[in-house]
C-alpha positions in Angstrom: -2.5 -34.7 -5.4 -1.4 -32.2 -2.7 1.4 -31.0 -5.0 -1.0 -30.1 -7.8 -3.2 -28.1 -5.4 -0.2 -26.3 -4.0 1.2 -25.4 -7.4 -2.2 -24.2 -8.5 -2.7 -22.1 -5.4 0.8 -20.6 -5.8 0.0 -19.7 -9.4 -3.2 -17.9 -8.3 -1.5 -16.1 -5.4 1.7 -14.9 -7.1 1.1 -14.8 -10.8 0.8 -11.2 -12.2 0.6 -9.7 -8.7 2.4 -6.5 -8.1 2.8 -4.5 -4.9 3.1 -0.7 -4.8 6.3 0.4 -3.2 4.7 3.6 -1.7 1.4 2.4 -0.3 1.8 -1.4 -0.4 -1.5 -1.9 -2.3 -1.7 -5.2 -4.2 -2.5 -4.9 -7.9 -3.1 -7.9 -10.3 -2.0 -7.0 -13.8 -0.7 -8.4 -17.0 0.9 -5.1 -18.1 3.6 -4.2 -15.5 5.2 -1.3 -17.4 2.0 0.5 -18.2 0.3 0.1 -14.8 0.0 2.5 -12.0 -1.3 2.1 -8.5 -5.0 2.3 -8.0 -4.7 4.0 -4.6 -1.8 6.5 -5.0 -1.1 6.6 -8.7 2.5 5.7 -8.4 4.2 3.7 -11.2 6.8 2.1 -8.9 5.6 -1.5 -8.5 7.4 -4.7 -7.6 6.5 -8.3 -7.8 4.9 -9.9 -4.7 7.5 -11.9 -2.9 6.8 -15.5 -2.0 6.7 -16.2 1.7 8.3 -19.3 3.2 6.1 -21.6 5.3 7.2 -22.3 8.8 9.3 -25.5 8.9 10.1 -25.4 5.2 13.6 -25.2 3.9 
């Protein structure tokens, strides 16, 4: 059961999450091309990168 919880948690944390490349604000959106940052108004967004856990390969 641990795998199902991990995959569900990963889905929530990284699905449709973008990060502003100017101010590093996190934005959850389904429309990446038409979205701008809520803080600075920039349109340069990237996907949130997945971080590796300590000890994982």
